[in-house]
N, C-alpha and C positions, 0 to 999 in steps of 0.2 A: 858224633852226637851233637857237636856244636853247630855244624852246618844245618842239621835238621831243625834244631831249635831256632836258628837264625831265620830259616825259611818260614817256620811257623809264626815267628814274631812279625815278619814282613807281611804275611797273609792276614794276620789279625789286625795289623795297622791299616791295611788296605780296606778291611771290612768296616772299620770305625771311621775312616777318613770321609769327609764330605764328598758326595758325588758331584761331578761337574755338571753344569747346565747342559752341555752337549750330550753327556751320557744319559741324563734324565730324559732329554728329548728322544734319544734313540730307543730307550727302553719303553717309552710311551708308544713309539711307532711299532715296536715288536708286539706289545700287548694289544694295541689297537688292531693290528693285522690279525692276530689270533682270534679276537672277538669278531671282527668284521668278516673274516673269511668264513667263520661258522654261521653267522646270521644273515649274510647276503643271500637274498632270495628273489627270483624273478621267473615268471613263466613266459617271458618274451624272447628267450633264447632256446635253441634246440636241445640244450642239456642244462640241468640245474647246476652242473659243475662249472660251466663256462664263466658266469659272472664271478664265481668264487676264485677261479684262476685269475681273473682280471684284478680282483682285490689283492691277491697274493703278489701279482706282478707290481701293483702300485706300492705295496709295502717294501718290496725289494728295491724299487726305483728310489723311494725316499731314503732308505738306508744307503743306497749307492750315492745319492746326492750328498749326504753327510760325509761319506768316505772320500769324495772328490775334493770338497771344499774345506774340510776340517784341517786345522793345523796339526802339528806334531802332538800326538796324544797317546799315552801308553795303552789305553783300552781300545784304540782304533786299529790295532795291528790285525791284518787279515791273514789267517793261517793258510796252509797249503792244501786244505781239504778240497777247495773248489778246483784247483789245478789237478789234483789227484783224480777227482771224478771225471774231469774232461779227458785226461790221458787214458783213464780206464775205458770210457765209452768210445774214444777214438780207436783204441786197440780192438775193441769188440767190433766196431764198424768195419775195420780193415779185414779182420778175419771173416766176418759175416759176408762182406761184399765178395770176397774170393770164392765163397761157397754158394753165393746167391744164384737164383735162376735168372738167366738173361731175359726171360719174357717179361719181367717186372722192372720198371724203372723208378717206381716210387718206393723209397726205403722203409716207410712206416705205415702200419695200419691205423694206429691210434697215436697220431702225432701230438695231440694235446697232452696226453700222458707223457710222451717222450720229452716234450718241452718242459713240463713240470719236473719230471724226475731227473733230467740231465742238467737243467740250469736253475730253475726257480728255487727249488728246495736247497740245493748246495749253496747257492748265492745267499739265501736268507740266513743259513747257519753260519757261513763264513763271515758275513758282515756283522753278525750279532754275537758271535761266539764269546768274545772277550768280556761282554757285559755280564755273562753268567758266572763270572768269578766272584760276584757279590751275592751274598745270601738274600739280601733284600730283593734283588732283581729276579733271582730264581723263584722266590715266593710270589712275586707279581706274575710270573709266567703261569704258575699253578692257579692263582686267582683268576687270571684271564680265561683259562680253559674252563674253569668252573662257572664263571659268569656267563660265558657264551653258551654253555650247556644248560644252565638254569633258564636263560631266556628262551632257548629252543624248546626246553621241556614245558615251560608255561604255555608256549604257543601250541605245543602238541596236545596238552590237556584241553586248551580251548578248542582246538580242532576236533578232538573226540567229543567234546560237549556240544558241538554243532553251532558255536557262536562265532566262528571265524570262517564261514563259508565264502565271504567276500574276498578273503585272502588266500584260502586254500581250496581251490575247486576240486570236485570229484574227478579223479583220474581213472579211466576204465582199467580193470585188472590190477589196480594198485591198492595198497593197504589204506584203511580209513585214517590212519595216523602216520603222516610222513613229515610234518613240520617243515623246516627250512631246508631239509636235505633231499626231499623228493623221494625218499625211500625209508621205510620203517626200520630196515636193518641198519642203515647208516645212522639213523636217529638213536637206536639202541646202542650202537657201537660207540658213538661219541659220549653218550651218557655213561656208558660203562667205564670209559677212561676218566671221566670227571668224578665219579663217585669215590674211588680210592683217594684221589687228591683232596676232595672235600673232607673225607674221613680223617686223613692225616692232619689237615688243618684244624679239624675239630679237636683231635687229641692233643695238638700242640698249642693252640691259641685259646686261652681261657676267657678272654674278653669278648670274643665273637661267637661263643658256643650257641646261644639261642638262634642266631641267624644261620649258623652252619647246620644246626639241627633241622631248621626249616628247609634249608637248601638240600640236605640229604633226603628228606621226605619227598620233596618235589622231584628230584632226580630219580628216586626209586619208582615213583608213580609213572613217570614218562618211560622209564626202562621197561616196566611191566606192560604198559599199554602198547609199546612197540611190538611186542610179541617176538622179539629177536632172541631166540634161545641161546645162540652162541654169545650174544652180549651178556646174558644172565651169567653164563659160566665165566666170561672174561671179568666181569665186575666182581664176582665172588673170589676169583684168583687174585685180583688186585687188592681186595680188602684183606685177604689172608696174609699177603705180604706186609701190609700196613700193621696188622695185629702182631705179626711176628717181630717187627721192628719196634713197635710201641705197645707192649702188652699191659696196658692200663685197663684191667678188667671191669672196674667200676664204671668208667666212662663208656667202655665198649658195651656193657650191659644196657645202659640207658639208650644208646643208639640202636641196639638190636631190638629192644622193645618197641621203639618208635617205628622202625622200618617194618617190623612184623605187623604192626597195626595198619600201616599203609598197605602192605601186601594183602591183608584180609579185605580191606575196603576195595582194592582193585579186583580181587577175585570175585567179589560179590557184584561189582558194577560192570566189569568187563570180563566175563568168563571165557568169551571167545578168544580174546587175546592172551589169556593166562592159562586156565585149566585145560582148555581144548588144545592149545598149542603144545603144552607139555605132554598131554596124552598122545598126540600124534607122533611124538618122538619115538614111541615104542611100536609103531605100526610100520609094516613093511612097505606100505604104499605111500609113506611120507615123501613128498616131493623134494623137500629141502635136503634130506640126507641122500635120496636116490640120485638127484641131479649132481650133487657134489661128487659122488662116487664116479659118475661118468666124466665130469670135468677133470678129476684127479687122474683117471686112467688115461685120458687124452693128453694131459700135461706130461704124464710119464712117458708116453710114446714120443712126444716132442723132445723131451730131454734126452732120450736114447739116441735120437737122430742128430742132435745138435749139442753134444755134451760139453764141448770145449768152450765155444763162444756164445752158445745160445742162438736165438733167432733175432736178437737185437731188441733194445728197449722199445716198447710200443708195438711189437710185431706179434705178440700172442694173439691178438684179435685177428690179424691177417692170416696166421697159420693154423689157428685152432679148428676151423671147419674141417680141414682135410684130416687132421689127426683124430678129431672126435668121430669123424666118419669111419676111419680105420678101426676104431674101437667097436663101433656098432656093427660093422660088417664082418668083423672077426667071428669065428665060431662061438656061439652063445651070446654074442654082443647084443642081440635083440632084447635080452632080459634087463639091460641097463635102462633105468628111467631116463628119458631124453625128451627134448623139446625141439622146436623149430627156430629158436632164437640164436642169433649170433652171440658167441661167448667172448666177452672182452677180456676176461681174466678167469683163472681156475678156481676162484673162491678160496685161495690159499696163497698168501703173498710169498711164502718161502718157496713154494713150487714155481710161482711166477718169476721170482728172481733167478732161480736155477734155469727155467725154460728160456728166459730172455737174455740172460748174461752168461750162462754156462758156468763152468768151473772157475773162469776168470772172476766173474762177479761173486760167486760163492766164497772164494778165498778172500776177496776184498771185504765181504760182509763179516766173515769170521774174524778178520783183523780188527774191524770196527767193534765187534762184540767183545773182543778181549779188552779193548780200551774202555768200553762201557762197564764191563764187569768189575773193573777196578774201582769204580766210583760208588759212593753211598749217597743216601738222601731219600726224602719222602717222595720224590718223583718216581721212585721205583714201583710204587703201587700203580700209578697211572700207566707207566711203560709196560708193566707186566700185563695189565688188562689189554693194552694195545696189541701186544704180541700174541696173547691168547685169542683175541678177536681175529687177528690176521691168519690164524690157523684155519678159519672157516669162511673168511671174507677177504676183501681186498681194500683195506684202508689206504694203501698207497695210491689207489685210483681216485680217492676223494680228497680234494685240497685241504679241507679243515682237519681231517683225520691224519693225513700224512704230515701236515705242518705241526700238529700237536705231538705226534710221535717223534719227529726229528728234533723238535725243540726240547722235549723232555730228555731225550738222549744227550743232547748237547749240554744241558744243565748238569747231568750226572758226570759226564766226561770232564767238564770244566771244573767241577768241585774237586775232582781228583788231581787236576793239573795245577791248581793254584792260580795266583794272579798272573796276568800276562806280562811279559818282559817289556822293557822300554823299546819303542819303535826305532829302527835304524832308518837311515836315508833311503836305502834300497827298498826296504819294506814299505816305506811311505809311497814310493812311486808304484810299487806293485798294488798297494791298496787303492790308489787312484785309478789304475788301469781296470781293476775289478769293478770299481765304482762306476766308471764310464760304461762298462759292459752292462752293469745292472740297470742303469738308466735307460739304455737302448732297448732292454727287454720289454719295457712297458709299451711303447708304440708298436712293437712287433706283435705283442699279444692282442692289442686293440685292433690292428689292421688285419691280422691273419687268423684271429680266433673270434673275437667278439662281433665284429661287423658281419662276417659270413654267417655266424651262428644266428644273429638277429634276423638277417635277411632270409635265411632258410626257414626259421620258425614262422615268419610272416607268410611265406609261400605255403608252408604246410597247413597253417590255419585256414588260409583262403581255400586251399584244395579240399580240405575236410568239409567245409560248409558249402561247397559247390560254387564258389566265386572264381573268376578268372585268375589262374595262378601261374600260367606259363611265363609271363613276363617277370613275375616275381622270382621264379626259379632261375630265369636267365640272369637277373640282377645278382642273385646269390652266387651263381656260377662265375660271374665276371670278376669276383674277388678271388685272386689266386692264393687262397688260404689253405689251412691244413685240413679242412673239412671237405675237400673236393670229391673224395670217393662217396661220402654220404650224400652230398648234394647231387652228384651224377645219378646215384641210384634213385633218390626221390624224384628227381627231374624225369628220369626214365619212366617211372610209374605213372606220373602225371601225363606224359606223352602217350603212354599206352591207353590211358583213359580217353585222351583226345584223338585216338586212332592215328597218330602220326608215328607209324611203326618204324620208318626209316631213321628218324631222329632218335626214337627210343633205343633202337639197337646201338646207335653211336654212343649214347650216354651210358648204357649198360657195359659196353666194352671199355669205356674210359674208367668206369667204376671198378672194373676188375684190376686196374693198376694199383689200387689201394685196398681191395677187399676180395675175399674168396668165399663169400657166404652163399648159401643155397638160394637166398632171395634174389641175388644178382643174376645167378645162372638161370633161375626160373623166369625172371623178367626177360633175359636175353633169349631164352628158348621160346618164350611166347611171341616176342617180336619177330624172330626168325620164322616161326610157324605162320604168322599172319602175312609175312612177306613171301611165303611159298618156298622157303629154303629148308626143306625137311631134313636134309642131311646135317646142316648146321644146327637146326633145332634139336635134332637127336643128340648131337654131341653135347650141347649145353644142358639139355634136360637130364642126360645121364649123370652129369656132374651135380645137378640139382637134387636128384633123389639120393645120390650118394651122401649128400650133406643134410637133406631133409627126408629121411626114409619114411617118416610118418605123415608126409604131406600128400593127401589124397589127390588134390588137383594136379600136382606135379606128376604123379603116376598116370592120371587120366590123359594128360597131354602127351606124356611119353608113349603111351600105347597108340596114340594116333600116328606118331611119326616113326616108330621103330619098324623094322622089317617084319612082315607077317610071320615069318618062320621063327622069329625071336620072341614073339609075344608070350608063348608058354613059359619060356625061361624067366622072363621078366615078371610074369604073374607069380611064379614060384618064389621069386625074391621078394616081391611085394607082400606075400603072405606072412613073411617073418615079422612085418612091422605094422600091418593094417589090421583093423578089426574084421571079423567074419562078414558083417554086412557090407563093409567097404569092398572086400574082395569079391563078393557076389555081384556087386554093382559093376566092378571092373570086368568080371567074366561075362556079364550080359552085354556090356558095351563092346567087348572084344569079339563075342560070338556073332553079333550082328555086323560088325565091321563099320558101323555108322557112328560118326562122332557124336557125343552127347550134345544136346541143345544147350 
């Protein structure tokens, strides 16, 4: 009992002692990175996430700089989490490489995600973990997530009102409200994480209640405008945890009345994003639920085939077309709702972790969950919302969402761990080694992610408007970055338009080293057909329709190159996935034996 009391006294003394200038600077970097990663926005890169990854890398590098040059400091000790994660993925790599197909020499389909998941997030947590032993710092983490979400929410409201068209252009087939995330679901998910955190702050802090009430109303408005139903459920689950931990029903009633009023206004102003979205949930033709069932079934097949080590971090995108095709071509598979898009993740991060890291990764995650479960704190509301949202989406693929989830988990674990011990000489050198590695990550991200992404986007924009783009694609390809498969595919499409079929074939074949999508096989089959290589075109197009069974033009081209004796069998297969009018068109074209004009 004496030892427990002594530890409690030491922890209380640490909480009341003044924080060093060094630690104040470091927590400022942590909070600034949380806010900046959420709010960084640019249409000059091929993905909205790439500049956010750059900001995260900058935050890691700044923390690494402090780790290298700081003198002996008890709150600078770097734990073993980073090295455990490195060892985990190294083991998974070894097992996966032993089972890999020799035809592919590129280990990852989504190397940006692999870079973030393997290095950036573990580094950020390892370098800032000791800071979260102080309640004030943990509170600032929650404040930062709420601040970032409020700013994004205000931008979303302005976007819906049509006053920010200069900042948020209309994107075809995209939601009218996507804010700084480029996706309405991600907007709703980040807001869902912030609402329970703001709710807990409201119940705890009497001085700032008017501002926090305004904050909650703003967040609720953006949450509803996003139309993200899974985010609505996640937010409700997070708030339920907050109420369970702080059952002050008088304050809760006031918040409930205000949020109900906001909800009524949103229903009246934006029925399409609210009432209609909710009504579609109970319809069998709802695309959101239907596509997820297909994704989950494909992920299940991937897990069955790679149960021990998974397919390796970042490789769900690479392997998913084949397994999703297996699901569709199985008996009754045509009844799954499906599309022709490459699936980067299964819209369920728990399935994603199992599919990419196997039982090795699952056991590691269970170990982490046992450490998190021992902690207490208001962060549980936001983390609960994060985990519920991860059941239907992939916050791990979004830098701000992943960073928020990892940081909240670190705050909970550190609260249970207490203050960090005094740093030893060996730990000091370990910390400096990790710091040097962290600094080196920033130029790697700039050179191998941001520059190729910027150049690829320039080339795509020129191609879309009909300007000369081949030299721009060549400049993007000259960067030996992690986007080479995507660049080769887009370069191949531009070369098809320029009728340079030989070069197009070369780039589509190179794209297959990091991609297995139906679009790459369709492009390769088209190039082979134009070059007169019908047998090679047949082989590529057979793979294309296996991955894109509802793509009419892929079937039409396949009918041109397949042996005449096999056309009837292919027509019967196409009938499982195409509409009646499309099948009749194929039958007419097959009957005449004349390629369509």
